[in-house]
C-alpha positions in Angstrom: -5.8 41.8 6.5 -6.3 38.1 5.8 -8.7 37.0 3.2 -10.2 34.2 5.2 -10.0 32.5 8.5 -11.3 29.1 9.4 -11.8 28.6 13.1 -12.5 25.2 14.9 -11.0 21.7 14.9 -8.0 21.6 12.6 -5.7 18.7 11.7 -2.1 20.0 12.0 -0.2 17.1 13.3 -3.4 16.2 15.2 -6.8 17.4 15.7 -6.9 20.5 17.9 -8.8 23.8 18.2 -7.3 26.6 16.1 -7.5 29.2 13.5 -6.2 28.8 9.9 -5.6 32.2 8.3 -5.4 32.4 4.5 -3.9 35.1 2.4 -3.5 35.0 -1.5 -4.4 31.5 -1.7 -1.9 30.3 0.7 -1.9 29.4 4.5 -0.5 32.5 6.3 -1.0 31.4 9.9 -2.0 28.3 11.9 -2.5 29.5 15.6 -4.8 29.2 18.7 -5.2 32.9 18.4 -8.6 34.1 16.9 -8.0 37.9 17.2 -6.8 38.7 13.7 -9.0 40.3 11.2 -10.2 38.6 8.1 -12.5 39.5 5.3 -14.4 36.2 5.8 -14.7 34.0 8.8 -15.9 30.4 8.7 -16.7 28.8 12.1 -16.8 25.1 12.3 -19.6 23.4 13.9 -18.9 21.0 16.8 -19.2 18.0 14.4 -16.8 19.5 11.8 -13.1 19.6 11.3 -10.7 20.9 8.7 -8.1 18.6 6.8 -5.8 19.3 3.9 -7.2 18.4 0.5 -6.2 15.1 -1.0 -3.9 14.2 -4.0 -4.7 11.1 -6.0 -1.8 9.8 -8.0 -3.9 7.2 -10.0 -7.0 8.4 -11.9 -8.4 7.4 -15.2 -10.5 10.3 -16.7 -11.1 8.6 -20.1 -12.8 11.4 -22.3 -11.9 11.6 -26.2 -13.1 8.4 -27.7 -14.2 7.1 -24.4 -16.3 10.1 -23.3 -19.3 7.8 -22.5 -17.4 6.3 -19.7 -16.1 9.5 -18.2 -15.1 13.1 -19.2 -12.5 15.3 -17.7 -15.3 17.5 -16.5 -17.2 14.8 -14.8 -14.2 13.0 -13.3 -12.7 16.0 -11.9 -15.9 17.3 -10.5 -16.1 13.8 -8.8 -12.7 14.2 -7.4 -13.6 17.7 -6.0 -16.7 16.5 -4.4 -14.5 13.9 -2.7 -12.1 16.4 -1.1 -9.4 15.9 -3.9 -7.9 19.0 -5.5 -5.1 17.3 -7.5 -5.1 14.2 -9.6 -2.5 12.5 -11.7 -4.0 11.0 -14.8 -2.9 7.7 -16.4 -2.0 7.4 -20.1 -4.2 4.5 -21.3 -6.7 7.0 -22.8 -8.0 6.6 -26.4 -5.9 7.7 -28.2 -3.2 6.8 -25.9 -0.8 9.4 -24.3 2.3 7.8 -26.0 3.4 10.7 -28.1 4.3 14.3 -27.3 1.5 15.7 -29.4 -1.1 13.7 -27.6 0.4 14.8 -24.1 0.1 18.4 -25.4 -3.5 17.9 -26.5 -4.4 16.2 -23.3 -2.9 19.0 -21.1 -4.8 21.5 -23.2 -8.1 19.7 -22.6 -7.3 19.5 -18.8 -6.5 23.2 -18.5 -9.7 24.0 -20.2 -12.2 21.5 -18.5 -10.6 20.2 -15.2 -12.0 21.4 -11.8 -8.7 20.3 -10.1 -5.1 20.7 -10.6 -3.4 17.8 -12.4 -0.4 15.9 -13.5 0.0 13.5 -16.5 1.7 10.2 -16.8 3.3 9.6 -20.2 2.5 6.2 -21.9 5.5 4.0 -23.2 6.1 5.5 -26.9 7.1 3.4 -29.8 10.5 4.8 -29.7 12.1 5.6 -26.3 13.5 8.8 -27.7 10.1 10.3 -27.8 10.1 10.4 -24.0 12.3 13.5 -24.0 9.7 15.3 -25.9 6.9 14.0 -23.8 8.6 15.3 -20.7 9.1 18.6 -22.4 5.3 18.6 -23.2 4.6 18.2 -19.5 4.5 14.6 -18.4 6.0 14.2 -14.9 6.3 10.3 -15.2 6.1 7.3 -17.5 3.6 4.4 -16.7 4.7 0.9 -17.7 2.0 -1.7 -18.2 2.3 -5.5 -18.1 2.6 -5.8 -21.9 5.5 -3.4 -21.8 7.5 -5.2 -19.1 10.0 -6.5 -21.7 11.0 -2.9 -22.3 11.4 -1.9 -18.7 15.1 -1.5 -18.5 15.2 0.6 -21.7 12.4 2.9 -20.7 13.4 3.2 -17.0 17.0 4.2 -18.0 15.8 6.9 -20.3 13.2 8.1 -17.8 16.0 8.2 -15.0 18.2 10.3 -17.4 15.4 12.7 -18.0 14.5 13.0 -14.3 11.1 11.5 -14.8 9.4 9.2 -12.3 8.3 5.7 -13.2 5.1 4.1 -12.3 4.7 0.4 -12.7 1.6 -1.9 -13.1 3.3 -5.0 -11.8 1.6 -8.1 -13.2 2.9 -10.7 -15.6 0.6 -10.3 -18.7 0.9 -13.9 -19.9 -0.5 -15.0 -16.4 -3.6 -12.7 -16.3 -6.8 -14.7 -16.9 -5.0 -18.2 -16.2 -4.6 -20.4 -13.3 -1.4 -18.8 -12.5 -3.1 -15.3 -12.1 -2.7 -15.3 -8.2 1.1 -15.1 -8.8 1.0 -12.7 -11.6 1.9 -9.7 -9.3 4.6 -11.2 -7.2 6.2 -12.9 -10.0 6.4 -9.7 -11.9 7.9 -7.9 -8.9 10.5 -10.4 -8.5 11.7 -10.1 -12.0 11.6 -6.3 -11.9 13.5 -5.8 -8.7 16.7 -7.3 -10.4 16.5 -4.6 -13.2 15.9 -1.5 -11.0 18.8 0.7 -10.7 19.5 3.0 -7.6 19.1 6.2 -9.5 15.5 5.4 -10.6 12.4 6.9 -8.9 10.1 3.9 -9.1 6.5 3.7 -7.8 4.6 0.4 -7.7 1.0 1.1 -8.5 -1.9 -0.6 -6.8 0.1 -3.4 -4.9 -2.4 -5.9 -3.7 -0.6 -8.9 -2.1 1.5 -9.1 1.0 4.2 -11.0 -0.8 4.9 -8.3 -3.3 4.8 -5.7 -0.7 7.3 -7.5 1.4 9.8 -7.9 -1.6 9.6 -4.2 -2.5 10.0 -3.2 1.0 13.1 -5.5 1.5 14.6 -4.0 -1.7 14.2 -0.4 -0.8 15.7 -1.2 2.7 18.9 -1.8 0.6 18.8 1.9 -0.4 16.7 1.8 -3.7 14.2 4.7 -4.4 10.9 2.8 -4.4 7.5 3.6 -3.2 4.1 1.7 -3.1 0.6 2.7 -3.4 -2.5 0.8 -2.3 -6.2 1.2 -3.4 -9.3 1.4 -1.4 -10.5 -1.9 -2.9 -7.5 -3.9 -2.1 -7.3 -2.5 1.5 -11.1 -2.7 2.4 -12.8 -5.1 0.0 -12.5 -9.0 -0.5 -13.2 -10.9 -3.6 -16.0 -13.0 -2.0 -17.8 -9.9 -0.5 -17.4 -8.1 -3.8 -18.8 -11.1 -5.9 -21.7 -11.4 -3.5 -22.7 -7.8 -4.1 -21.9 -7.1 -7.8 -21.0 -10.6 -9.3 -18.8 -10.5 -12.4 -18.5 -6.8 -12.2 -15.9 -7.4 -9.5 -13.4 -7.7 -12.2 -10.3 -5.2 -11.5 -6.7 -5.4 -12.3 -5.0 -6.7 -10.0 -7.8 -8.8 -8.9 -9.4 -8.6 -5.5 -7.9 -10.9 -2.9 -9.0 -13.1 0.0 -10.0 -11.8 3.4 -6.7 -13.1 5.0 -4.6 -11.1 2.5 -6.8 -7.9 3.0 -6.3 -8.1 6.8 -2.5 -8.6 6.2 -2.3 -5.7 3.7 -4.1 -3.4 6.2 -1.6 -4.5 8.8 1.3 -3.4 6.5 -0.5 -0.1 6.1 -0.4 0.6 9.7 3.3 -0.4 9.9 3.8 2.5 7.3 5.0 0.0 4.5 2.8 1.7 1.9 3.5 5.3 0.9 0.4 6.2 -1.0 -3.3 5.6 -1.1 -4.8 6.1 -4.5 -8.2 5.1 -6.1 -7.1 3.7 -9.5 -10.6 5.4 -10.5 -11.4 3.5 -13.4 -14.9 4.3 -14.8 -16.8 2.1 -17.1 -20.5 2.0 -18.4 -22.8 -0.3 -16.5 -23.2 -2.3 -19.8 -19.4 -2.8 -19.9 -19.3 -4.0 -16.3 -22.3 -6.4 -16.5 -21.1 -8.2 -19.7 -19.7 -11.8 -19.8 -16.3 -10.3 -20.1 -16.5 -7.2 -17.9 -14.1 -4.2 -18.2 -11.8 -4.2 -15.2 -12.0 -1.4 -12.7 -14.2 0.6 -10.4 -15.1 4.2 -9.6 -14.0 5.6 -6.2 -13.1 9.3 -6.3 -16.3 10.5 -4.5 -15.9 8.4 -1.4 -12.2 7.3 -1.1 -11.1 10.1 1.2 -14.1 9.6 3.7 -13.6 5.8 3.5 -10.0 6.0 4.5 -10.8 8.6 7.4 -13.4 6.4 8.7 -11.4 3.1 8.6 -7.9 4.4 9.6 -8.4 7.9 11.1 -7.2 11.4 10.2 -3.5 11.0 10.9 -2.9 7.9 8.6 -5.5 9.3 6.0 -3.7 12.7 5.8 -0.2 11.0 5.5 -1.1 8.6 2.8 -3.5 10.6 0.7 -2.5 14.3 1.3 1.1 14.7 2.4 3.0 12.0 0.7 1.5 12.1 -2.7 1.8 16.0 -2.8 5.5 15.6 -2.0 5.8 13.0 -4.7 4.6 15.6 -7.2 6.7 18.3 -5.7 3.9 20.6 -4.7 3.1 22.7 -1.6 0.0 20.9 -0.5 -1.2 18.2 1.8 -0.3 19.9 5.1 -2.2 22.6 7.1 0.9 24.6 7.7 2.2 28.1 7.0 3.3 28.6 3.4 1.2 25.6 1.9 -1.3 26.0 -0.6 -4.8 26.7 1.0 -6.4 23.5 -0.6 -8.5 22.4 2.3 -11.6 20.3 3.2 -14.2 20.8 5.8 -15.5 17.4 6.9 -18.3 16.7 9.1 -19.3 13.7 11.3 -22.4 12.2 9.9 -23.5 9.0 8.3 -24.2 8.7 4.7 -24.7 5.7 2.2 -22.4 5.1 -0.8 -24.9 5.4 -3.5 -23.6 5.1 -7.2 -26.8 6.5 -8.6 -25.9 9.8 -7.1 -22.3 9.9 -8.4 -21.1 12.9 -10.3 -18.7 10.5 -12.0 -20.3 8.5 -15.1 -18.9 5.5 -13.8 -21.4 4.0 -11.3 -20.2 0.7 -10.3 -18.5 -0.1 -7.0 -18.3 -3.0 -4.7 -18.8 -0.5 -1.9 -22.3 0.2 -3.0 -24.6 0.4 0.2 -21.8 0.8 2.7 -22.4 3.6 5.2 -19.6 6.0 5.9 -19.3 8.3 9.1 -17.5 11.4 7.5 -18.8 13.5 4.6 -17.3 16.3 2.5 -19.0 19.6 3.4 -16.8 22.3 1.7 -13.6 22.1 -0.4 -11.4 25.1 -0.6 -9.0 25.5 -3.6 -6.3 28.2 -3.2 -8.3 29.6 -0.3 -11.7 30.0 -2.3 -14.7 27.7 -2.1 -14.6 25.2 -5.0 -17.3 22.7 -3.9 -20.1 23.1 -1.4 -23.2 20.8 -1.0 -23.1 19.6 -4.8 -22.4 23.1 -6.1 -19.0 23.4 -8.1 -17.1 26.7 -8.8 -14.6 26.3 -11.6 -11.4 28.1 -10.9 -7.9 28.3 -12.6 -6.1 25.0 -12.5 -2.3 24.2 -12.7 -0.5 21.6 -14.5 2.0 19.7 -12.2 4.8 20.2 -12.9 5.0 22.9 -15.6 6.1 21.7 -19.1 9.9 21.4 -18.9 11.9 23.8 -21.0 14.2 22.4 -23.8 17.5 21.2 -22.5 16.2 20.6 -18.9 
């Protein structure tokens, strides 16, 4: 007997009527047959459908000395309520994840308090030899920020040797905040592409300009192992619209772009130029966002999946936010297929407004405030068990992705 069957419209390549049978936390069968026995049966309403849960590769959970901005608990609950069951955390915490000891401490905290599975990016350490110990502690990738670009080749070669992935925030640091800022991304990409080796596994985070995306796409057409992610705000929000809504709080890195650039970025998305959709969830207090020098970044975990679904449809949403990022982490999630983990989301077709005052996240500033979405998360299954339903959370065991490497790996 199966543990659970979900019957109704299911996305498995396309939306169609079917039954998803779950046993021991995994998808055991996806079939049109509804005759098999299960301990629990969920029948979807006509306005509901079942999708794989999302994996977000770019999340800032704060905590530690920045717990007033966000905590592991509040941030991962926000993710869960948005249909996300795996996140990859960035290393610019306070203190930073730039030593093996801090990576171990962070993974311990995540194991204890996270509501979703997780992966951890390492920060660039003072001595590059520390990366080997950081990988052994559990980091799957190293994140390189603008101020660390002069060390790119040294860090990237070490990461390549260790089998670590490389994530890049591509902006020329000296150009940020100057008249040359609009070119900071593309100039950085131009410089980096001459330094990337064929054996490196490189992900360009939050690419926001058509010019930078075109350069990266051309280079990987030559056989280089490169991928690109794009954020909700660079896909669906313009600088002028954001400033009309939230003023100086529109600050984000890279900055928001023109309407023309946004339209072209969406066109690239539809041509499969981008590999991943990720929030760059960067929560700050309202005071920090409303100051004369506002902190850069927005919250987005609670509406990113419904937003992409509403704007681009289930096929593209599942590819960019479920299947591809799960493959990047090497986990069996992101597809409604036999043998995959039963991390699933029941969505319903109903309208709801983005209201930051009701966010689970402590970060409650977004330029999408007031927008109405046509899809909402009803139930989230993690390993075949209900983890979220109508603002109720059920904490379950979580997994570090990947497990800490053994010495000598």
